[in-house]
C-alpha positions as a printed Julia matrix, in Angstrom:
83×3 Matrix{Float64}:
  76.17  76.75  131.58
  74.35  77.29  128.27
  77.21  79.53  127.12
  79.57  76.52  127.31
  77.38  73.71  126.02
  73.84  73.7   124.61
  70.95  73.13  126.98
  69.53  69.61  127.13
  67.21  68.77  124.23
  68.14  71.96  122.35
  69.42  72.04  118.76
  73.16  71.34  118.81
  73.8   72.18  115.13
  74.83  75.82  115.82
  77.14  74.66  118.6
  78.8   72.06  116.34
  79.15  74.61  113.52
  80.96  77.03  115.86
  83.63  74.55  116.95
  87.27  75.2   116.06
  89.55  72.17  116.2
  92.85  72.66  117.96
  96.06  71.83  116.09
  97.59  68.41  116.88
 100.63  70.05  118.49
  98.46  71.85  121.02
  96.67  68.61  121.92
  99.96  66.71  122.22
 101.41  69.39  124.49
  98.35  69.25  126.76
  98.5   65.44  126.74
 102.13  65.62  127.89
 101.29  68.19  130.57
  98.41  66.06  131.86
 100.6   62.94  131.96
 103.33  64.84  133.85
 100.81  66.05  136.42
  99.47  62.49  136.75
 102.98  61.18  137.46
 103.65  63.98  139.94
 100.41  63.15  141.74
 101.53  59.58  142.39
 105.1   60.61  143.27
 103.7   63.04  145.84
 101.55  60.28  147.33
 104.49  57.87  147.55
 106.48  60.49  149.47
 103.53  60.99  151.83
 103.29  64.67  150.99
 100.04  66.58  150.69
  98.7   67.3   147.22
  98.84  70.9   146.01
  95.66  72.74  146.99
  94.9   73.77  143.41
  95.03  70.19  142.08
  91.64  68.62  141.57
  92.39  64.92  141.32
  88.98  64.06  139.83
  89.42  66.58  137.0
  92.97  65.38  136.36
  91.73  61.78  136.15
  89.02  62.72  133.63
  91.54  64.59  131.47
  93.99  61.69  131.66
  91.22  59.24  130.78
  90.18  61.32  127.75
  93.76  61.59  126.47
  94.31  57.86  126.94
  91.18  57.26  124.86
  92.35  59.67  122.15
  95.82  58.09  122.08
  94.71  54.46  122.12
  92.51  51.91  120.46
  90.26  50.99  123.41
  86.57  51.68  123.52
  85.62  54.48  125.95
  84.48  52.08  128.7
  87.65  49.97  128.41
  90.26  52.72  128.83
  92.78  52.36  131.66
  94.96  55.06  133.16
  97.6   52.78  134.65
 100.3   53.4   132.04
């Protein structure tokens, strides 16, 4: 895991210095993709169909939550994913 994020209590300065920000268009495209998957998840449930085996609902929720926070004005603990 240390190759993805620094170990607990280690110096994070080198990690921060190595970060490359993604262009806004890339983030917006991923936001759209995540929202589409979110909508498909609920449409699949309404139809009573099984979810695709490669869809991890918990991961999708966390991504949706993060994009809602980035897009909105709410504090992190006040974000909702019901839109």
